[in-house]
N, C-alpha and C positions, 0 to 999 in steps of 0.2 A: 505495499500500500503505500502511495506518495506520501511525503512528509505534511504537505499540506491540507491533506484529505485527514490526516489523523489530528493536524493542530485545528482543524473546521470542526471536527466532530467533538471534542474535548471543547472548544468555545461554545459550542452549541449546547454541548449537556450544562457547562457552567451556566450560562446564560437561562436556560429552562429552570435550573434550580433556584439561581437569584432571585430571578422576578417572577417566579412560578407561573412561566408563558406557557401559552398554548403552541401546538404545531405551527397554527396558523402565525402568531403573533411570530414565532422565532424564524419562521421562513421570510416573512415581511422584514425582520430586523437584519438578517445576515443576506436577503437579496436573492435568496435560493426556492426551489419547489417544495412543498409539503412533503413530496414523496422523498426529496434528498435527505431531509432532516429526519423524517420516518427512520430510513436506511440507515443514518448515521449513528443514529440513538441507539435501535435496536440491535442491529448486526455489527458494524464497525466497531463500535466503541466498547462490544462485550470484548474483541479482542484486544482492545488497546488497554482500557481500564474498566474492568467488571464491576469495581465497587462504585464507579461513578456513574456508569450504565444504570446500575440498579435504581439509584439515587433519583437520577431524570427519570427514569421509564415511573416510580413512584408517584413523581409529580404528574406525569401524563396520563397516567391511570387515574387520578384523582379528578384532571381535568374531563376525561372522556367520561367517566361517571357524573359530570356535571352536565355535561354540553345540552340535554336536553332542556334542563332549567335554564340555561344561559338564552337557548333558543326561544323560549316561552317568553320569558323578560323581554328580549330584543324584539318579538313581535308584539308583545303590549304595549311596550314604550313606541314603535312606530305608530301603531292605532291611537295613541293618546295623543299624537303630536298633530295629526291631520286636522284638518278644519274641513268641517262639510259645509257646503254652501245652499 
């Protein structure tokens, strides 16, 4: 694996842990796709630093379990701010 990929995977994991970030937020911050973020955290990071990978995975699992709630809140906000004529 190339050095820059290893560094990116570690940087992604640290970002996720420090900011309690979602895959989408992380992808936007690093300018990469959601698929790349997921691949870096689940596959590549396990080979580089398994402990860090497990910590990042915990955060992502919590985010995944809460995503349906966040989606509902976002939809609610959307309709609360619409003005009917």
